[in-house]
N, C-alpha and C positions, 0 to 999 in steps of 0.2 A: 648411281646415287641411291643407296638403300638406307633407309632410316634405321638407326640402332634401336631395336625393339626394347632394349633394356634401359633406355634413357627417357626420362620424363622431365619436361621443362617445368620448373617451379617458379618461385617469385623472382622478380627482377632484382639483380644485384647492383647494377650500375647502368646509367644512360649517359652516353656521350653525344657529340654533335652528329655523328653518322651511324652509331651502332648502339644496341642495347645488349647487355650481358645478363643471362639468367642462370641461376643455380640449378643443379640437378640433384637427384638422390645420391649421386656419386660425387663426393667432395673433391675428387681429383679431376672432374670434368665440368665444363660450363658450356652453355650454348650462346653463340653470338648471333644476333639478329641484325641484318643490314638494312638501314632505312634509306629512303629517297632524299632525306634532308641534305641540303648543301649549304656550307658556310665558307666564308672567305674573310681575310683581314681580321683574324682572331674573333670571328663571330659577328663582326659589324655588318656584313652582308649575308643575308639569309634567303633561301628559297628552297624549292624542291626540283629535282631532276627526275622526271618520270623513268622508272626502271633502273635507276642508278644502283639501288641496293642489290638487285638481282645480278647485274653485270659484275659489280665489285665482289660479291660473294663467289660467283662462278669463276671469275678470273683469278682471285686470290687462291681459291682451291686448286686451280690448275698450276699456278706458280709455286705454291707451297709443295705440291706433289713433285714438281720438277726439281725444286731445290733439295727436298729430302732425298731424291734419287741421286743427287750430286754430293750428298754427305752433310748438308746443312741441317741442323736440328731445329725444328719449329714446334709451335704449339698445336699445329693442325692435326686433327684425327680424321674427320670426314665431313663432306657436305651433306647436310640432312635434307635440305629442301631448297627452293629457289632463293630464299633469303636467310637460311639458317645454316650455321657451321658449328660442328662439335669440336671443341678444342680442349687441350690440357689447361687446367687452372694454374695460373702463374701470378706471382706478385710483380706487377709492372714496375720496371725501373723508370723513375720520373724524368726521362730524357728522350728527346727526339734526336736521332742520329741522321744527319743530312750528308749525303755523298754527292759531290759535284764533279761532273766530267766536262761540262761546258758552262760558261758564265751566263747566268740568267737570273731573273727574279730579284730577290733581295741583295744578292751579291753585286749585281750591276748598279743598284741604287746606292748601296753603302760604300762600295769601293771604287765606283766610277769606271768599272771595266765594261767594255763594249759587249752588249748582248751577242751571243754566238761565238765568243772567243773560246777556242778549244784549249783546255788547260793542259799543261805539260805532264801533270800527274793528277790523279783524283784527289780532291780535297775532302777531308772528313771534318764535319763541324758538329757541335753539340748545342742543343738548346734545352732549357729547363721547361718541362711541361707545366706551364702556369699561365692560363689564359689571362688572369687579372693583371699579370705583369708583362703581358705581350710576348710570352715564350722567349725570354732573353737568352742570347748566346752566352755560353759558359765554356771554360776551358777544363782541361784534365785536372789541374790543381783544385779548382772549385769543386769538382765532382768528388774527388777523393777526400778533401778536407771537410766537406759538408756531408760526407757519408751517403751520397746518393747512390754510389756504387763503390765496390772495393777496387783496388788497383788490378787485381787478378780479373775481376769481372770486366773492367774497362778495357783491358788488353784483349780479352776474348771478344768483346763487342766490336772493337776496331778491326780486329783480324777478320771476324765474320762479315762485317759490313763491306770490307774490300773484296772478300771472296764472293759475296752476293753480287756486288757490282759487276765483277767479271762475268758471272753466270748470266745476269740479266742483260748485260750488253750483248752477249752472244745470242740469247733467246730473242730479244727484241730486234736485233739486226736481221735475223732470219725472217722476222715478220715485217721487214721494211720500215722499221722504226728506230730512231736514234734516242738513246737514253741520255737526257741532258742532266738531270739530277733526280734525287728521290729521297724520301724520308722513311726511316725504319724505327720500330720500337722493339724492345727486348723485355723479357720477363724472366723470373727465376722460380724454379721449383726444385724438388728433390733431385732432379736430373741435371741441375746446373742452369746455365744461361741458355734461353731458347728465343728464337725469333718469334715475335708475336704480332698483334694488330693485323694489318692487311697490306697487300701490294696491289695497286690498282691505279687508274688514271687520277684518282683523288690524291695519291701519294707520290706519283711519278710524273715528272715533266717529260713528255714524249713528243718528238717532232717526226713527221714522215721523212724518211731518208732522202727521197728523190726530190720532194717539193718544199720541205720545211714546214708543211702544214701542221698547225698545232692540234694535238690529239688528246689533250688532257684537261685538267680542271681550270687551266688558264682561259679556256673558252668561256667558263662561267665567270671567273674573276674579271675578265676584260669585256664581258658582254658581246662575245663573238658569235653567239648563236649555235644552233645544232649541237648542243652538248651531248644529249642522249645518243644521237647518231654516231658521234665520234667515239664515245665510250663503247658502244656496241661494235664498232669497227675494230677497235683494239682487241676486244674479246674474240671476234671472228678471226682476226689475223693470228693471234697467239694460239687459238684452238687448232687452226690448220697446221701450224708449225709442230705442235705437239700431237697432231693427228688424233684428236678426240672430238 
């Protein structure tokens, strides 16, 4: 983790629920700062999870490096510090892409499917990134007709999401974790469509393979306790698998 001496953090460009984005003197690069702030239910539940930002920054850096090594193009450049990541500047596509392997969360509530039901094939869903509307689900026709993404971009996103799913299942399985579902975001720059945002227990639903123990943000959502400890355990397990 060596800080790029040519990069200077300047004014804040954007602040979200879990991260801050800062411009640099290089217009093609921005710095992402990971906060300890935690939210759930579209921001209705708020708190802080001590050390969460450090864990999510470190884990996302490891996973992006792993995915890049498998041919997935991401915005990641390098981890600068415990809480800072240098990434390529992208225009975020205003969609959350959810990939489901096992029924859980909103799928069980909305469709009446029993939690834990293993799906015959992964399901890819899309929601519009719009907190004030509750991040509503949308379909491919909505996305193309309303020009949130082109048909070519959407095809690329779906293909990449399914590829990432296979790679993450393999990685987490080696760490003794079952990937139930997860959320991705993508951005666009001169190089095309890139995986952006983060991959962490904030964005993945993870259950311990042997016991079914919840290892993700559901511990915060459902007041299960020991949130920080479980985030740190996920990082430790993945770090051992990747031998770093």
